[in-house]
C-alpha positions as CSV (number, residue, x, y, z in Angstrom):
1,M,0.0,0.0,0.0
2,F,2.8,2.4,0.9
3,T,5.6,0.9,-1.1
4,K,6.5,1.7,-4.7
5,K,7.6,-1.1,-7.0
6,L,10.9,-0.5,-8.9
7,E,10.4,0.0,-12.5
8,P,12.4,-2.1,-14.9
9,G,15.8,-0.5,-15.7
10,G,15.5,1.7,-12.5
11,G,18.1,0.7,-10.0
12,V,18.8,1.5,-6.4
13,T,21.0,4.5,-5.7
14,K,23.5,4.1,-2.9
15,L,24.4,6.9,-0.5
16,G,27.1,9.1,-1.9
17,E,26.3,8.2,-5.5
18,K,24.9,10.9,-7.8
19,S,21.6,10.2,-9.5
20,D,19.2,12.1,-11.8
21,A,16.3,11.7,-9.3
22,E,15.5,14.6,-7.1
23,S,16.0,14.1,-3.4
24,P,14.6,16.3,-0.6
25,F,18.1,16.3,0.9
26,T,20.1,17.4,-2.1
27,E,18.9,20.9,-2.6
28,R,17.6,23.6,-0.3
29,P,14.1,25.0,-1.1
30,A,14.0,28.2,-3.1
31,T,12.7,30.1,-0.1
32,Y,15.9,29.4,1.8
33,A,18.3,29.9,-1.0
34,K,20.1,33.2,-1.1
35,S,19.5,35.0,-4.4
36,A,21.3,38.0,-5.8
37,N,18.2,40.1,-5.8
38,S,17.1,39.3,-2.2
39,S,19.2,40.5,0.6
40,K,16.6,39.4,3.2
41,M,17.6,36.2,5.0
42,V,15.4,33.7,6.7
43,P,15.3,34.2,10.5
44,S,16.9,31.8,12.9
45,I,14.3,30.3,15.2
46,V,14.5,29.1,18.8
47,G,11.5,26.9,19.1
48,E,9.1,26.5,22.0
49,D,10.7,23.3,23.1
50,L,14.3,24.7,23.1
51,S,16.0,26.1,26.2
52,I,19.4,27.8,25.8
53,T,21.7,28.6,28.7
54,G,24.4,31.0,27.4
55,N,24.7,34.0,25.2
56,V,23.3,34.0,21.6
57,K,24.8,36.1,18.9
58,S,23.7,36.5,15.3
59,K,24.2,39.0,12.5
60,G,20.7,38.4,11.1
61,E,17.2,38.1,12.3
62,L,16.3,35.9,15.3
63,Q,12.9,34.7,16.4
64,V,12.6,33.3,19.9
65,D,9.7,31.2,21.0
66,G,11.6,29.2,23.6
67,E,13.7,30.2,26.6
68,I,17.2,31.8,26.7
69,Q,19.2,32.4,29.9
70,G,21.9,34.7,28.7
71,D,22.4,37.8,26.5
72,V,21.0,38.0,23.0
73,H,22.8,40.2,20.4
74,C,21.5,40.2,16.8
75,G,20.4,42.4,14.0
76,S,16.6,42.0,14.5
77,L,14.8,40.2,17.3
78,L,11.2,38.9,17.6
79,L,10.2,37.4,21.0
80,G,7.1,35.3,20.6
81,D,4.2,35.0,23.0
82,K,5.7,32.0,24.9
83,S,9.3,33.3,24.9
84,R,11.2,33.9,28.0
85,V,14.6,35.6,28.1
86,I,16.6,36.2,31.3
87,G,19.4,38.5,30.1
88,G,20.2,41.5,28.0
89,L,18.9,42.1,24.5
90,I,20.8,44.1,21.9
91,A,19.4,44.6,18.4
92,E,18.4,47.3,16.0
93,D,14.7,46.2,15.9
94,I,13.2,44.5,18.9
95,V,9.6,43.3,19.1
96,V,8.6,41.8,22.5
97,R,5.5,39.6,22.9
98,G,6.9,37.4,25.6
99,R,8.7,37.8,29.0
100,V,12.1,39.6,29.4
101,V,14.0,40.1,32.6
102,G,17.0,42.2,31.8
103,T,18.2,45.3,29.9
104,I,16.9,46.0,26.4
105,R,19.0,48.1,24.0
106,G,17.7,48.8,20.5
107,L,17.1,51.5,18.0
108,R,13.4,50.6,17.6
109,V,11.8,48.7,20.5
110,T,8.1,47.6,20.5
111,L,6.4,46.1,23.5
112,Q,3.2,44.4,22.3
113,S,0.2,43.9,24.5
114,Q,1.3,40.4,25.6
115,A,4.8,41.6,26.7
116,H,6.1,41.4,30.2
117,V,9.4,43.3,30.7
118,E,11.3,43.8,33.9
119,G,14.4,45.9,33.2
120,D,15.6,49.1,31.7
121,I,15.1,50.0,28.0
122,F,17.6,52.1,26.1
123,H,16.1,53.1,22.8
124,Q,15.9,55.5,19.9
125,S,12.2,54.9,19.5
126,L,9.9,53.0,21.8
127,A,6.3,51.9,21.3
128,I,4.3,50.3,24.2
129,E,0.9,48.8,23.4
130,Q,-1.9,49.0,25.8
131,G,-1.8,45.9,28.1
132,A,1.9,45.5,28.0
133,Y,3.7,45.2,31.4
134,F,6.9,47.3,31.8
135,E,8.8,47.8,35.1
136,G,12.0,49.7,34.8
137,K,13.3,52.9,33.3
138,S,13.2,54.0,29.7
139,R,16.0,56.1,28.4
140,R,16.0,57.7,24.9
141,S,19.3,57.8,23.1
142,D,20.4,58.6,19.5
143,D,22.4,55.4,19.3
144,P,21.9,53.1,22.3
145,I,23.9,50.3,20.7
146,A,27.0,52.4,20.1
147,E,26.8,53.8,23.7
148,F,26.7,50.2,25.0
149,K,29.8,49.3,23.0
150,A,31.6,52.4,24.3
151,E,30.7,51.6,27.9
152,K,31.8,48.0,27.4
153,S,35.2,48.9,26.0
154,A,35.7,51.5,28.8
155,S,34.9,48.9,31.5
156,Q,37.2,46.3,29.8
157,S,40.1,48.8,29.8
158,R,39.5,49.5,33.5
159,S,39.5,45.8,34.3
160,E,42.7,45.2,32.4
161,R,44.7,47.7,34.5
162,P,47.2,46.0,36.9
163,F,46.3,46.1,40.6
164,E,47.7,49.0,42.5
165,S,50.0,48.0,45.3
166,R,49.2,49.4,48.6
167,S,50.2,48.8,52.2
168,D,47.2,47.6,54.2
169,E,48.9,46.3,57.3
170,D,46.3,48.0,59.5
171,D,43.5,46.3,57.5
172,H,45.0,42.8,57.6
173,P,42.7,40.7,59.7
174,L,45.4,38.5,61.3
175,T,47.8,41.2,62.2
176,S,45.1,43.6,63.5
177,A,43.4,41.0,65.6
178,A,46.6,39.5,67.0
179,E,48.0,42.8,68.4
């Protein structure tokens, strides 16, 4: 009922051999193929059943329907209704429908009516639909992403400085307590 009889002259193709027959595994569908006319890429998707612990970084578009515990840095971000992110978000366009606990930095940030955000938002433009939950502070900036990069590089240069030597004999717990 579900089997197909081999036709005379038609043989069996072994793995690794080339054949004229089309296989679903040989070519990518046209919707996923990059064309010269289309610069728009297909978004990467974190499904509802996927939970990621760690930072996520992408140059393109990211759609999150699952859970991420870590920072997300991408070009464009869509957080679905059932998404949950505990960490910072950095992207040019951010649309939040799910739950975020952390700082959001984006040029264009939209909190849709299902959104639940606990954290600060640094933005160039911000839209909050009626019904969205937002607890934190909102700060407008001409380029919040560039400001973040400047802050990050400044804090790294401070942490790379060698420790200053100081004499703290008076503060040493063993010598102070013993005398």
